[in-house]
All heavy atoms as a GROMACS GRO file, in nm:
protein
  515
    1MET      N    1   1.176   1.215   2.910
    1MET     CA    2   1.158   1.303   3.022
    1MET      C    3   1.015   1.286   3.074
    1MET      O    4   0.920   1.288   2.998
    1MET     CB    5   1.184   1.448   2.978
    1MET     CG    6   1.170   1.543   3.089
    1MET     SD    7   1.212   1.716   3.061
    1MET     CE    8   1.288   1.728   2.907
    2THR      N    9   1.003   1.276   3.203
    2THR     CA   10   0.872   1.256   3.263
    2THR      C   11   0.802   1.391   3.284
    2THR      O   12   0.866   1.496   3.282
    2THR     CB   13   0.885   1.184   3.398
    2THR    OG1   14   0.955   1.268   3.488
    2THR    CG2   15   0.956   1.050   3.381
    3ALA      N   16   0.673   1.386   3.307
    3ALA     CA   17   0.595   1.507   3.328
    3ALA      C   18   0.637   1.578   3.456
    3ALA      O   19   0.642   1.701   3.463
    3ALA     CB   20   0.447   1.475   3.332
    4ALA      N   21   0.670   1.500   3.560
    4ALA     CA   22   0.713   1.560   3.688
    4ALA      C   23   0.846   1.632   3.671
    4ALA      O   24   0.865   1.742   3.724
    4ALA     CB   25   0.724   1.453   3.795
    5SER      N   26   0.936   1.571   3.597
    5SER     CA   27   1.066   1.632   3.573
    5SER      C   28   1.051   1.762   3.493
    5SER      O   29   1.116   1.861   3.522
    5SER     CB   30   1.157   1.534   3.499
    5SER     OG   31   1.278   1.596   3.464
    6TYR      N   32   0.963   1.757   3.394
    6TYR     CA   33   0.939   1.875   3.311
    6TYR      C   34   0.879   1.989   3.393
    6TYR      O   35   0.920   2.104   3.379
    6TYR     CB   36   0.848   1.839   3.194
    6TYR     CG   37   0.816   1.957   3.107
    6TYR    CD1   38   0.910   2.011   3.020
    6TYR    CD2   39   0.689   2.017   3.113
    6TYR    CE1   40   0.879   2.120   2.942
    6TYR    CE2   41   0.659   2.125   3.034
    6TYR     CZ   42   0.754   2.177   2.949
    6TYR     OH   43   0.724   2.284   2.871
    7SER      N   44   0.783   1.959   3.478
    7SER     CA   45   0.719   2.064   3.557
    7SER      C   46   0.815   2.123   3.660
    7SER      O   47   0.812   2.243   3.687
    7SER     CB   48   0.592   2.012   3.625
    7SER     OG   49   0.624   1.911   3.717
    8ARG      N   50   0.903   2.039   3.718
    8ARG     CA   51   1.004   2.090   3.812
    8ARG      C   52   1.101   2.183   3.740
    8ARG      O   53   1.136   2.289   3.791
    8ARG     CB   54   1.082   1.973   3.873
    8ARG     CG   55   1.042   1.940   4.012
    8ARG     CD   56   1.142   1.850   4.081
    8ARG     NE   57   1.216   1.759   3.993
    8ARG     CZ   58   1.196   1.629   3.985
    8ARG    NH1   59   1.104   1.572   4.058
    8ARG    NH2   60   1.269   1.554   3.904
    9ARG      N   61   1.144   2.142   3.623
    9ARG     CA   62   1.238   2.222   3.545
    9ARG      C   63   1.173   2.355   3.504
    9ARG      O   64   1.236   2.460   3.509
    9ARG     CB   65   1.282   2.146   3.421
    9ARG     CG   66   1.386   2.220   3.342
    9ARG     CD   67   1.434   2.139   3.226
    9ARG     NE   68   1.506   2.022   3.275
    9ARG     CZ   69   1.564   1.935   3.195
    9ARG    NH1   70   1.558   1.949   3.065
    9ARG    NH2   71   1.628   1.833   3.245
   10LYS      N   72   1.045   2.350   3.465
   10LYS     CA   73   0.974   2.471   3.426
   10LYS      C   74   0.957   2.566   3.545
   10LYS      O   75   0.972   2.688   3.531
   10LYS     CB   76   0.838   2.434   3.367
   10LYS     CG   77   0.769   2.548   3.300
   10LYS     CD   78   0.647   2.502   3.225
   10LYS     CE   79   0.581   2.621   3.159
   10LYS     NZ   80   0.465   2.584   3.080
   11ALA      N   81   0.928   2.512   3.662
   11ALA     CA   82   0.914   2.594   3.783
   11ALA      C   83   1.047   2.659   3.820
   11ALA      O   84   1.053   2.778   3.854
   11ALA     CB   85   0.863   2.509   3.899
   12ARG      N   86   1.156   2.580   3.814
   12ARG     CA   87   1.288   2.634   3.844
   12ARG      C   88   1.326   2.743   3.745
   12ARG      O   89   1.384   2.845   3.783
   12ARG     CB   90   1.390   2.522   3.842
   12ARG     CG   91   1.487   2.530   3.957
   12ARG     CD   92   1.565   2.405   3.975
   12ARG     NE   93   1.665   2.391   3.870
   12ARG     CZ   94   1.741   2.285   3.854
   12ARG    NH1   95   1.727   2.183   3.936
   12ARG    NH2   96   1.828   2.278   3.759
   13ASN      N   97   1.294   2.722   3.619
   13ASN     CA   98   1.323   2.822   3.517
   13ASN      C   99   1.246   2.951   3.546
   13ASN      O  100   1.299   3.060   3.532
   13ASN     CB  101   1.286   2.769   3.378
   13ASN     CG  102   1.322   2.866   3.270
   13ASN    OD1  103   1.426   2.929   3.275
   13ASN    ND2  104   1.235   2.878   3.171
   14GLY      N  105   1.122   2.938   3.589
   14GLY     CA  106   1.042   3.056   3.623
   14GLY      C  107   1.100   3.133   3.740
   14GLY      O  108   1.104   3.256   3.737
   15ILE      N  109   1.145   3.061   3.841
   15ILE     CA  110   1.205   3.126   3.958
   15ILE      C  111   1.331   3.202   3.919
   15ILE      O  112   1.350   3.317   3.956
   15ILE     CB  113   1.234   3.022   4.068
   15ILE    CG1  114   1.103   2.970   4.126
   15ILE    CG2  115   1.322   3.081   4.178
   15ILE    CD1  116   1.119   2.849   4.216
   16TRP      N  117   1.419   3.139   3.842
   16TRP     CA  118   1.543   3.204   3.802
   16TRP      C  119   1.518   3.321   3.706
   16TRP      O  120   1.592   3.419   3.707
   16TRP     CB  121   1.641   3.104   3.742
   16TRP     CG  122   1.704   3.020   3.848
   16TRP    CD1  123   1.682   2.889   3.873
   16TRP    CD2  124   1.799   3.064   3.947
   16TRP    NE1  125   1.756   2.848   3.981
   16TRP    CE2  126   1.829   2.954   4.027
   16TRP    CE3  127   1.860   3.185   3.974
   16TRP    CZ2  128   1.918   2.961   4.134
   16TRP    CZ3  129   1.949   3.192   4.081
   16TRP    CH2  130   1.976   3.082   4.159
   17THR      N  131   1.414   3.310   3.627
   17THR     CA  132   1.378   3.422   3.539
   17THR      C  133   1.334   3.542   3.622
   17THR      O  134   1.373   3.656   3.593
   17THR     CB  135   1.267   3.380   3.441
   17THR    OG1  136   1.313   3.269   3.363
   17THR    CG2  137   1.227   3.493   3.349
   18VAL      N  138   1.256   3.518   3.726
   18VAL     CA  139   1.215   3.626   3.816
   18VAL      C  140   1.338   3.688   3.883
   18VAL      O  141   1.348   3.811   3.893
   18VAL     CB  142   1.114   3.576   3.920
   18VAL    CG1  143   1.092   3.678   4.031
   18VAL    CG2  144   0.983   3.540   3.853
   19PHE      N  145   1.431   3.606   3.930
   19PHE     CA  146   1.554   3.658   3.990
   19PHE      C  147   1.633   3.742   3.891
   19PHE      O  148   1.689   3.847   3.926
   19PHE     CB  149   1.641   3.545   4.043
   19PHE     CG  150   1.596   3.487   4.174
   19PHE    CD1  151   1.611   3.352   4.199
   19PHE    CD2  152   1.539   3.566   4.273
   19PHE    CE1  153   1.569   3.297   4.319
   19PHE    CE2  154   1.497   3.512   4.393
   19PHE     CZ  155   1.513   3.376   4.416
   20ALA      N  156   1.641   3.698   3.767
   20ALA     CA  157   1.716   3.772   3.665
   20ALA      C  158   1.652   3.908   3.639
   20ALA      O  159   1.721   4.011   3.629
   20ALA     CB  160   1.725   3.691   3.537
   21TYR      N  161   1.519   3.910   3.628
   21TYR     CA  162   1.449   4.038   3.607
   21TYR      C  163   1.464   4.129   3.729
   21TYR      O  164   1.480   4.250   3.714
   21TYR     CB  165   1.302   4.015   3.576
   21TYR     CG  166   1.276   3.980   3.432
   21TYR    CD1  167   1.221   3.857   3.396
   21TYR    CD2  168   1.305   4.070   3.330
   21TYR    CE1  169   1.198   3.825   3.264
   21TYR    CE2  170   1.282   4.039   3.198
   21TYR     CZ  171   1.228   3.917   3.166
   21TYR     OH  172   1.204   3.886   3.034
   22ALA      N  173   1.461   4.072   3.848
   22ALA     CA  174   1.477   4.152   3.969
   22ALA      C  175   1.618   4.212   3.976
   22ALA      O  176   1.634   4.329   4.013
   22ALA     CB  177   1.449   4.067   4.093
   23ALA      N  178   1.718   4.134   3.941
   23ALA     CA  179   1.855   4.185   3.942
   23ALA      C  180   1.872   4.295   3.838
   23ALA      O  181   1.938   4.396   3.863
   23ALA     CB  182   1.954   4.072   3.915
   24THR      N  183   1.810   4.278   3.722
   24THR     CA  184   1.816   4.381   3.619
   24THR      C  185   1.747   4.509   3.666
   24THR      O  186   1.800   4.619   3.648
   24THR     CB  187   1.749   4.331   3.490
   24THR    OG1  188   1.817   4.213   3.446
   24THR    CG2  189   1.752   4.435   3.382
   25ALA      N  190   1.632   4.494   3.728
   25ALA     CA  191   1.559   4.612   3.778
   25ALA      C  192   1.640   4.683   3.887
   25ALA      O  193   1.645   4.807   3.890
   25ALA     CB  194   1.423   4.569   3.833
   26LEU      N  195   1.703   4.606   3.976
   26LEU     CA  196   1.784   4.666   4.081
   26LEU      C  197   1.902   4.742   4.021
   26LEU      O  198   1.933   4.855   4.062
   26LEU     CB  199   1.833   4.558   4.177
   26LEU     CG  200   1.922   4.606   4.291
   26LEU    CD1  201   1.845   4.698   4.383
   26LEU    CD2  202   1.978   4.487   4.368
   27GLY      N  203   1.968   4.682   3.925
   27GLY     CA  204   2.082   4.749   3.860
   27GLY      C  205   2.040   4.876   3.788
   27GLY      O  206   2.108   4.979   3.797
   28MET      N  207   1.928   4.871   3.718
   28MET     CA  208   1.880   4.990   3.647
   28MET      C  209   1.839   5.098   3.746
   28MET      O  210   1.862   5.217   3.722
   28MET     CB  211   1.762   4.953   3.557
   28MET     CG  212   1.799   4.861   3.443
   28MET     SD  213   1.920   4.930   3.331
   28MET     CE  214   1.819   5.048   3.246
   29ALA      N  215   1.780   5.059   3.858
   29ALA     CA  216   1.742   5.157   3.961
   29ALA      C  217   1.866   5.225   4.019
   29ALA      O  218   1.867   5.347   4.039
   29ALA     CB  219   1.662   5.090   4.071
   30MET      N  220   1.970   5.147   4.044
   30MET     CA  221   2.093   5.205   4.099
   30MET      C  222   2.157   5.301   3.998
   30MET      O  223   2.204   5.409   4.035
   30MET     CB  224   2.192   5.095   4.138
   30MET     CG  225   2.140   5.006   4.249
   30MET     SD  226   2.084   5.097   4.394
   30MET     CE  227   2.237   5.116   4.478
   31LEU      N  228   2.159   5.264   3.871
   31LEU     CA  229   2.212   5.353   3.769
   31LEU      C  230   2.127   5.480   3.757
   31LEU      O  231   2.180   5.590   3.737
   31LEU     CB  232   2.218   5.282   3.633
   31LEU     CG  233   2.327   5.177   3.621
   31LEU    CD1  234   2.314   5.102   3.488
   31LEU    CD2  235   2.465   5.240   3.630
   32GLY      N  236   1.996   5.466   3.772
   32GLY     CA  237   1.909   5.583   3.770
   32GLY      C  238   1.937   5.676   3.887
   32GLY      O  239   1.938   5.798   3.870
   33ILE      N  240   1.960   5.620   4.004
   33ILE     CA  241   1.992   5.701   4.122
   33ILE      C  242   2.123   5.775   4.100
   33ILE      O  243   2.135   5.894   4.134
   33ILE     CB  244   1.997   5.613   4.248
   33ILE    CG1  245   1.856   5.567   4.285
   33ILE    CG2  246   2.062   5.687   4.365
   33ILE    CD1  247   1.852   5.461   4.393
   34ILE      N  248   2.222   5.708   4.043
   34ILE     CA  249   2.350   5.773   4.016
   34ILE      C  250   2.331   5.887   3.916
   34ILE      O  251   2.385   5.997   3.934
   34ILE     CB  252   2.453   5.670   3.964
   34ILE    CG1  253   2.491   5.574   4.076
   34ILE    CG2  254   2.576   5.740   3.908
   34ILE    CD1  255   2.572   5.456   4.030
   35LEU      N  256   2.254   5.864   3.810
   35LEU     CA  257   2.230   5.967   3.710
   35LEU      C  258   2.156   6.087   3.769
   35LEU      O  259   2.193   6.202   3.743
   35LEU     CB  260   2.152   5.910   3.593
   35LEU     CG  261   2.118   6.007   3.480
   35LEU    CD1  262   2.246   6.059   3.415
   35LEU    CD2  263   2.030   5.941   3.377
   36ILE      N  264   2.054   6.062   3.850
   36ILE     CA  265   1.979   6.171   3.912
   36ILE      C  266   2.069   6.251   4.005
   36ILE      O  267   2.064   6.375   4.006
   36ILE     CB  268   1.855   6.115   3.985
   36ILE    CG1  269   1.753   6.067   3.883
   36ILE    CG2  270   1.794   6.219   4.078
   36ILE    CD1  271   1.640   5.987   3.943
   37THR      N  272   2.152   6.184   4.084
   37THR     CA  273   2.243   6.253   4.174
   37THR      C  274   2.343   6.337   4.097
   37THR      O  275   2.372   6.452   4.133
   37THR     CB  276   2.319   6.151   4.262
   37THR    OG1  277   2.223   6.073   4.334
   37THR    CG2  278   2.411   6.220   4.360
   38LEU      N  279   2.396   6.282   3.989
   38LEU     CA  280   2.492   6.356   3.905
   38LEU      C  281   2.426   6.481   3.847
   38LEU      O  282   2.485   6.589   3.851
   38LEU     CB  283   2.542   6.265   3.794
   38LEU     CG  284   2.638   6.326   3.694
   38LEU    CD1  285   2.770   6.356   3.761
   38LEU    CD2  286   2.658   6.232   3.578
   39LEU      N  287   2.306   6.467   3.794
   39LEU     CA  288   2.238   6.583   3.738
   39LEU      C  289   2.201   6.684   3.846
   39LEU      O  290   2.214   6.805   3.826
   39LEU     CB  291   2.112   6.538   3.662
   39LEU     CG  292   2.138   6.459   3.534
   39LEU    CD1  293   2.006   6.408   3.476
   39LEU    CD2  294   2.212   6.543   3.432
   40TRP      N  295   2.154   6.636   3.959
   40TRP     CA  296   2.114   6.725   4.069
   40TRP      C  297   2.232   6.810   4.117
   40TRP      O  298   2.218   6.929   4.140
   40TRP     CB  299   2.059   6.641   4.183
   40TRP     CG  300   2.004   6.721   4.297
   40TRP    CD1  301   2.070   6.759   4.410
   40TRP    CD2  302   1.872   6.773   4.308
   40TRP    NE1  303   1.986   6.831   4.491
   40TRP    CE2  304   1.864   6.842   4.431
   40TRP    CE3  305   1.760   6.769   4.227
   40TRP    CZ2  306   1.749   6.905   4.472
   40TRP    CZ3  307   1.645   6.832   4.270
   40TRP    CH2  308   1.640   6.899   4.391
   41ASN      N  309   2.348   6.747   4.132
   41ASN     CA  310   2.465   6.819   4.183
   41ASN      C  311   2.541   6.893   4.073
   41ASN      O  312   2.611   6.990   4.103
   41ASN     CB  313   2.560   6.722   4.252
   41ASN     CG  314   2.502   6.666   4.379
   41ASN    OD1  315   2.421   6.729   4.445
   41ASN    ND2  316   2.540   6.544   4.412
   42GLY      N  317   2.530   6.851   3.949
   42GLY     CA  318   2.612   6.908   3.844
   42GLY      C  319   2.548   7.020   3.766
   42GLY      O  320   2.618   7.109   3.716
   43LEU      N  321   2.416   7.022   3.752
   43LEU     CA  322   2.352   7.124   3.671
   43LEU      C  323   2.368   7.264   3.729
   43LEU      O  324   2.370   7.362   3.655
   43LEU     CB  325   2.203   7.092   3.651
   43LEU     CG  326   2.175   6.980   3.553
   43LEU    CD1  327   2.025   6.954   3.544
   43LEU    CD2  328   2.230   7.008   3.416
   44GLY      N  329   2.382   7.274   3.858
   44GLY     CA  330   2.401   7.405   3.921
   44GLY      C  331   2.534   7.469   3.884
   44GLY      O  332   2.547   7.592   3.886
   45GLY      N  333   2.632   7.390   3.847
   45GLY     CA  334   2.762   7.443   3.811
   45GLY      C  335   2.774   7.483   3.665
   45GLY      O  336   2.874   7.543   3.625
   46LEU      N  337   2.676   7.449   3.585
   46LEU     CA  338   2.680   7.484   3.444
   46LEU      C  339   2.622   7.623   3.420
   46LEU      O  340   2.518   7.658   3.472
   46LEU     CB  341   2.603   7.383   3.360
   46LEU     CG  342   2.667   7.247   3.343
   46LEU    CD1  343   2.577   7.159   3.258
   46LEU    CD2  344   2.803   7.258   3.278
   47SER      N  345   2.694   7.701   3.343
   47SER     CA  346   2.646   7.831   3.299
   47SER      C  347   2.715   7.863   3.168
   47SER      O  348   2.802   7.788   3.122
   47SER     CB  349   2.677   7.939   3.404
   47SER     OG  350   2.815   7.961   3.410
   48LEU      N  351   2.679   7.972   3.108
   48LEU     CA  352   2.741   8.012   2.983
   48LEU      C  353   2.890   8.043   3.003
   48LEU      O  354   2.971   8.023   2.912
   48LEU     CB  355   2.668   8.133   2.924
   48LEU     CG  356   2.700   8.169   2.780
   48LEU    CD1  357   2.675   8.050   2.689
   48LEU    CD2  358   2.620   8.288   2.736
   49ASP      N  359   2.926   8.089   3.123
   49ASP     CA  360   3.067   8.120   3.152
   49ASP      C  361   3.156   7.997   3.142
   49ASP      O  362   3.274   8.008   3.108
   49ASP     CB  363   3.081   8.180   3.292
   49ASP     CG  364   3.024   8.321   3.301
   49ASP    OD1  365   3.008   8.384   3.194
   49ASP    OD2  366   2.997   8.366   3.413
   50VAL      N  367   3.104   7.881   3.170
   50VAL     CA  368   3.184   7.758   3.162
   50VAL      C  369   3.233   7.737   3.019
   50VAL      O  370   3.345   7.690   2.997
   50VAL     CB  371   3.101   7.636   3.209
   50VAL    CG1  372   3.175   7.506   3.183
   50VAL    CG2  373   3.069   7.648   3.356
   51PHE      N  374   3.154   7.774   2.921
   51PHE     CA  375   3.188   7.750   2.782
   51PHE      C  376   3.250   7.871   2.712
   51PHE      O  377   3.301   7.859   2.601
   51PHE     CB  378   3.064   7.706   2.705
   51PHE     CG  379   3.002   7.582   2.763
   51PHE    CD1  380   2.885   7.590   2.835
   51PHE    CD2  381   3.062   7.458   2.746
   51PHE    CE1  382   2.828   7.476   2.890
   51PHE    CE2  383   3.006   7.344   2.801
   51PHE     CZ  384   2.889   7.353   2.872
   52THR      N  385   3.248   7.989   2.775
   52THR     CA  386   3.297   8.110   2.708
   52THR      C  387   3.419   8.173   2.773
   52THR      O  388   3.476   8.265   2.717
   52THR     CB  389   3.186   8.215   2.700
   52THR    OG1  390   3.142   8.249   2.831
   52THR    CG2  391   3.069   8.165   2.617
   53LYS      N  392   3.461   8.128   2.890
   53LYS     CA  393   3.579   8.185   2.956
   53LYS      C  394   3.695   8.089   2.948
   53LYS      O  395   3.677   7.966   2.946
   53LYS     CB  396   3.548   8.216   3.103
   53LYS     CG  397   3.454   8.332   3.121
   53LYS     CD  398   3.444   8.368   3.267
   53LYS     CE  399   3.359   8.491   3.284
   53LYS     NZ  400   3.350   8.532   3.423
   54ASN      N  401   3.816   8.144   2.944
   54ASN     CA  402   3.937   8.061   2.942
   54ASN      C  403   3.961   7.998   3.079
   54ASN      O  404   3.911   8.045   3.180
   54ASN     CB  405   4.058   8.145   2.903
   54ASN     CG  406   4.060   8.175   2.755
   54ASN    OD1  407   4.022   8.092   2.674
   54ASN    ND2  408   4.103   8.295   2.720
   55THR      N  409   4.041   7.894   3.079
   55THR     CA  410   4.076   7.827   3.203
   55THR      C  411   4.161   7.920   3.289
   55THR      O  412   4.258   7.978   3.242
   55THR     CB  413   4.153   7.698   3.174
   55THR    OG1  414   4.075   7.617   3.086
   55THR    CG2  415   4.182   7.622   3.301
   56ALA      N  416   4.121   7.933   3.414
   56ALA     CA  417   4.191   8.022   3.507
   56ALA      C  418   4.287   7.941   3.593
   56ALA      O  419   4.281   7.818   3.598
   56ALA     CB  420   4.088   8.093   3.594
   57PRO      N  421   4.378   8.011   3.664
   57PRO     CA  422   4.466   7.940   3.758
   57PRO      C  423   4.385   7.872   3.868
   57PRO      O  424   4.270   7.907   3.892
   57PRO     CB  425   4.554   8.051   3.817
   57PRO     CG  426   4.536   8.169   3.728
   57PRO     CD  427   4.405   8.153   3.659
   58PRO      N  428   4.445   7.777   3.937
   58PRO     CA  429   4.372   7.708   4.045
   58PRO      C  430   4.321   7.805   4.150
   58PRO      O  431   4.389   7.900   4.187
   58PRO     CB  432   4.477   7.614   4.104
   58PRO     CG  433   4.576   7.593   3.995
   58PRO     CD  434   4.578   7.722   3.916
   59GLY      N  435   4.201   7.783   4.194
   59GLY     CA  436   4.140   7.866   4.297
   59GLY      C  437   4.062   7.982   4.243
   59GLY      O  438   3.998   8.055   4.317
   60VAL      N  439   4.066   8.005   4.111
   60VAL     CA  440   3.994   8.115   4.050
   60VAL      C  441   3.887   8.055   3.958
   60VAL      O  442   3.911   7.955   3.891
   60VAL     CB  443   4.090   8.206   3.969
   60VAL    CG1  444   4.015   8.319   3.903
   60VAL    CG2  445   4.201   8.257   4.058
   61VAL      N  446   3.771   8.119   3.955
   61VAL     CA  447   3.664   8.070   3.870
   61VAL      C  448   3.699   8.094   3.724
   61VAL      O  449   3.741   8.204   3.685
   61VAL     CB  450   3.530   8.140   3.905
   61VAL    CG1  451   3.420   8.094   3.811
   61VAL    CG2  452   3.492   8.111   4.049
   62GLY      N  453   3.687   7.992   3.642
   62GLY     CA  454   3.718   8.005   3.500
   62GLY      C  455   3.632   7.912   3.419
   62GLY      O  456   3.536   7.854   3.468
   63GLY      N  457   3.667   7.897   3.292
   63GLY     CA  458   3.586   7.815   3.205
   63GLY      C  459   3.669   7.711   3.133
   63GLY      O  460   3.782   7.679   3.171
   64LEU      N  461   3.613   7.659   3.026
   64LEU     CA  462   3.676   7.551   2.949
   64LEU      C  463   3.699   7.587   2.803
   64LEU      O  464   3.718   7.500   2.721
   64LEU     CB  465   3.588   7.426   2.956
   64LEU     CG  466   3.557   7.370   3.093
   64LEU    CD1  467   3.451   7.262   3.084
   64LEU    CD2  468   3.682   7.316   3.156
   65LEU      N  469   3.697   7.718   2.771
   65LEU     CA  470   3.702   7.760   2.632
   65LEU      C  471   3.826   7.708   2.560
   65LEU      O  472   3.815   7.653   2.451
   65LEU     CB  473   3.694   7.912   2.622
   65LEU     CG  474   3.696   7.967   2.479
   65LEU    CD1  475   3.574   7.920   2.404
   65LEU    CD2  476   3.704   8.118   2.480
   66ASN      N  477   3.943   7.722   2.620
   66ASN     CA  478   4.064   7.677   2.550
   66ASN      C  479   4.067   7.524   2.534
   66ASN      O  480   4.122   7.474   2.436
   66ASN     CB  481   4.191   7.727   2.619
   66ASN     CG  482   4.204   7.679   2.762
   66ASN    OD1  483   4.108   7.628   2.818
   66ASN    ND2  484   4.319   7.698   2.822
   67SER      N  485   4.006   7.451   2.622
   67SER     CA  486   3.998   7.304   2.606
   67SER      C  487   3.903   7.268   2.494
   67SER      O  488   3.926   7.171   2.420
   67SER     CB  489   3.950   7.239   2.735
   67SER     OG  490   4.039   7.268   2.841
   68ILE      N  491   3.797   7.341   2.479
   68ILE     CA  492   3.699   7.313   2.374
   68ILE      C  493   3.755   7.349   2.238
   68ILE      O  494   3.744   7.273   2.142
   68ILE     CB  495   3.566   7.387   2.401
   68ILE    CG1  496   3.502   7.334   2.529
   68ILE    CG2  497   3.470   7.373   2.283
   68ILE    CD1  498   3.385   7.417   2.578
   69VAL      N  499   3.820   7.465   2.227
   69VAL     CA  500   3.875   7.511   2.100
   69VAL      C  501   3.992   7.423   2.056
   69VAL      O  502   4.007   7.393   1.939
   69VAL     CB  503   3.916   7.659   2.109
   69VAL    CG1  504   3.989   7.704   1.983
   69VAL    CG2  505   3.794   7.746   2.133
   70ALA      N  506   4.073   7.377   2.150
   70ALA     CA  507   4.190   7.296   2.118
   70ALA      C  508   4.151   7.158   2.067
   70ALA      O  509   4.224   7.096   1.993
   70ALA     CB  510   4.279   7.282   2.240
   71ALA      N  511   4.035   7.112   2.106
   71ALA     CA  512   3.991   6.979   2.064
   71ALA      C  513   3.940   6.986   1.927
   71ALA      O  514   3.958   6.953   1.826
   71ALA     CB  515   3.881   6.928   2.154
   0.00000   0.00000   0.00000
């Protein structure tokens, strides 16, 4: 292998490594955005009533007690 071939291969490897890290960072950022959105919208619905009241009919506020106890 010649020195020119080696340096070209090393440069190409560096470029693809940067692309791989960038894709990983983008994916992690998107997952972080999803997690933040889920927590932002979901924490407001959590209260002690969710865990201590029985499941109510549709349209009525209720909890998850019977689902938790049954499991």
